[in-house]
C-alpha positions in Angstrom: 88.7 93.1 89.4 88.1 95.9 91.8 91.1 97.2 93.7 89.0 97.3 96.9 85.5 96.6 98.1 85.5 100.0 100.0 82.0 101.5 100.1 81.6 105.2 99.5 79.7 107.1 102.2 76.7 108.9 101.0 76.4 111.6 103.7 78.3 113.4 106.3 77.2 113.9 109.9 77.5 117.7 110.6 77.6 117.1 114.3 81.0 115.5 113.9 82.5 118.4 111.8 85.9 119.8 112.7 86.2 123.5 113.2 87.7 125.5 110.3 91.3 124.6 109.5 92.3 128.1 108.6 93.2 130.3 111.5 94.8 133.7 110.8 95.9 132.4 107.4 97.5 129.2 108.8 96.3 125.6 108.5 98.9 124.0 110.8 102.1 124.8 112.7 100.7 127.7 114.7 100.8 125.9 118.1 97.6 123.8 117.7 99.5 120.6 117.5 101.2 121.2 120.9 97.9 122.4 122.3 96.4 119.1 121.2 99.0 117.2 123.1 98.4 119.2 126.2 94.6 118.7 125.8 95.1 114.9 125.5 97.5 114.5 128.4 95.3 116.7 130.6 92.1 114.9 129.6 89.9 114.0 132.7 89.7 110.4 131.4 93.4 110.1 130.6 93.7 106.7 132.3 90.9 105.3 130.1 92.7 106.6 127.0 95.9 104.8 127.8 96.3 101.8 125.5 93.0 102.5 123.8 93.5 103.8 120.2 89.8 104.3 119.5 89.3 106.5 122.6 92.4 108.6 121.7 91.1 109.1 118.1 87.8 110.3 119.5 89.6 112.6 121.9 91.6 114.1 119.0 88.2 114.5 117.2 86.8 116.3 120.2 89.7 118.8 120.2 89.3 119.5 116.5 85.5 119.9 116.9 85.7 122.3 119.9 89.1 124.1 119.8 90.9 124.2 116.4 90.6 122.2 113.2 93.3 119.7 112.4 94.4 118.4 109.0 93.7 114.7 109.8 92.3 112.2 107.4 89.3 112.0 109.7 86.8 109.3 110.5 85.0 109.0 107.1 88.0 108.4 104.9 89.7 106.6 107.7 87.1 103.9 107.9 87.5 103.3 104.2 91.2 102.8 104.6 90.8 100.6 107.7 88.4 98.4 105.7 91.1 98.1 103.0 93.6 97.0 105.6 91.1 94.4 107.0 90.6 93.1 103.5 94.2 92.9 102.3 95.9 92.2 105.7 99.2 93.9 104.9 102.1 92.8 107.1 104.1 96.0 106.6 102.5 99.5 105.9 104.4 102.6 104.8 102.8 106.0 105.5 104.1 109.2 104.0 102.8 112.2 105.9 102.1 111.4 109.5 101.2 114.8 110.9 100.1 114.3 114.6 99.6 110.5 114.3 95.8 110.2 113.8 96.2 108.0 110.7 99.1 106.1 112.2 97.0 105.3 115.3 93.9 104.4 113.3 95.6 102.4 110.6 98.4 100.9 112.8 95.7 99.6 115.1 93.7 98.2 112.1 96.9 96.6 110.7 97.6 95.0 114.1 94.1 93.6 114.3 94.6 92.1 110.8 97.8 90.3 111.9 100.3 92.9 110.5 103.7 93.4 112.0 105.0 96.9 111.3 103.7 100.4 110.4 106.3 103.1 109.4 105.0 106.7 109.5 107.3 109.2 107.7 106.8 112.9 108.8 108.9 115.8 107.7 108.3 118.1 110.7 110.3 117.0 113.8 107.7 118.8 116.0 104.7 116.9 114.4 106.7 113.7 114.6 107.3 114.2 118.3 103.5 114.8 118.9 102.7 111.8 116.9 105.2 109.6 118.7 103.8 110.7 122.1 100.2 109.9 121.1 101.1 106.6 119.5 102.9 105.6 122.7 99.8 106.6 124.7 97.7 104.5 122.4 99.8 101.4 123.3 101.2 101.1 119.7 104.9 101.8 120.4 105.9 98.3 119.3 103.8 98.4 116.1 104.1 102.0 114.8 107.5 103.7 114.2 107.8 107.4 113.3 110.6 108.4 110.9 111.5 112.1 110.6 112.2 113.3 107.0 110.6 114.0 103.7 108.9 111.1 101.9 111.9 110.3 99.8 114.3 110.7 102.7 112.2 108.4 104.9 111.8 105.7 102.2 115.5 105.7 101.4 116.6 105.7 105.1 114.3 102.7 105.9 115.7 100.9 102.8 119.3 101.7 103.6 118.9 100.6 107.2 117.4 97.3 106.0 114.0 97.9 107.5 112.3 98.0 104.1 114.1 95.6 101.7 111.2 93.5 100.3 107.7 94.1 99.1 105.4 96.0 101.4 101.7 95.3 101.9 100.4 98.8 101.7 101.6 102.4 101.1 99.5 105.4 102.2 100.3 108.8 100.6 99.2 111.9 102.5 102.2 114.2 102.4 103.5 116.8 100.0 101.1 116.4 97.1 103.6 117.0 94.2 105.8 114.3 95.7 103.3 111.5 95.4 104.3 110.3 92.0 108.1 110.6 92.6 107.9 108.8 95.9 105.8 106.0 94.4 108.4 105.6 91.7 111.2 105.5 94.3 109.3 102.7 96.0 109.0 100.9 92.6 112.7 101.3 91.9 113.6 99.8 95.3 111.4 96.8 94.7 108.9 97.7 97.5 105.9 97.4 95.2 104.8 94.0 93.9 101.8 91.8 93.3 99.2 92.4 96.1 100.6 95.7 97.3 97.9 98.2 97.9 98.4 102.0 97.4 96.1 104.5 99.0 96.4 108.2 98.1 94.5 110.9 99.9 93.2 114.3 98.7 92.2 113.3 95.2 89.7 116.2 95.1 91.3 118.6 97.6 93.5 119.6 95.9 93.6 116.7 93.4 96.7 115.0 92.0 96.5 114.4 88.2 100.1 113.2 87.7 99.7 110.5 90.3 96.3 109.4 89.0 97.7 109.3 85.4 100.6 107.0 86.5 98.6 104.5 88.5 95.8 104.3 85.8 98.1 104.1 82.8 98.7 100.9 80.8 102.2 99.4 80.9 102.8 100.5 77.3 101.8 104.1 78.2 103.9 104.1 81.3 106.9 103.0 79.4 106.5 105.9 77.1 105.9 108.3 80.0 109.0 106.9 81.9 111.3 107.6 79.0 110.6 111.3 79.2 110.4 111.5 83.0 113.2 112.7 85.2 112.1 110.4 88.0 112.1 106.8 86.8 109.7 104.1 88.1 109.0 100.6 87.1 106.5 100.9 84.3 106.1 97.1 84.0 104.1 97.0 87.2 100.4 96.5 86.4 97.9 98.5 88.5 94.2 98.4 89.0 92.9 101.6 90.4 89.7 103.2 91.6 88.5 106.6 92.8 86.5 106.5 96.1 84.6 109.6 97.2 84.3 110.5 100.8 84.5 113.5 103.1 87.1 115.6 104.9 86.4 115.9 108.7 85.2 119.4 108.0 82.4 118.0 105.8 84.0 119.0 102.4 83.9 116.4 99.7 87.2 114.6 99.0 88.3 111.3 97.6 90.9 108.5 97.8 92.6 106.7 95.0 92.9 103.0 95.9 95.2 101.0 93.7 96.2 97.3 93.8 99.3 96.0 92.1 98.4 93.0 89.9 102.0 92.1 89.3 104.7 92.6 86.6 103.8 92.2 83.0 105.3 89.0 81.6 106.3 87.7 85.0 
């Protein structure tokens, strides 16, 4: 059984390409995120943007296409994830790595349309989290999307300790510190947040790639038990996953891919 019916795009429209990410050796955190916020709130059509997630996303795209590139997931991969949300209809979504809120607006809106209740976006940078919160509010998603400041592990644990995440979630989206993907997934497993029907979506499977994460979600239960014995970070190796690699494009036009994984349940349960 396929983990998702997502369709891989076959081409990229160069007219929609973002400007280069790298500016004077930096890819983010050089003032472009605050400049984006200023650009959006001084937009000539600001009143039409209010409460309209799609128009805000296109305004963010316009900034990244004309001013400075942004490390967003972009429209191409974003549509694939939105289709996964429409298919699986998760009630609760956990995002690790929110940046300026592009994915939280896109996927939070998709989740809301599918009948979902809550989208948690964890972002390490307080500045980026503030930008994201402002844009999420402008999009009219304040009651649906909540931004949490912290690393992936800190955010997961805080949401769990505060009772906001205490049962199985519908979807987790990984787009933060790449070496933390596997450890943070295992933390979710230990806390009981992953169960039958939970969908995992991991970005940047080509740029830069994430072999440890792919190895874990594609391994058999038997192999994961052996891996877990030697691992410092323990997960729940009894969870059965079905995973697939879905190619797409970065908003710059470079090829990238998502790993889309569905939890089939616990072996023997």
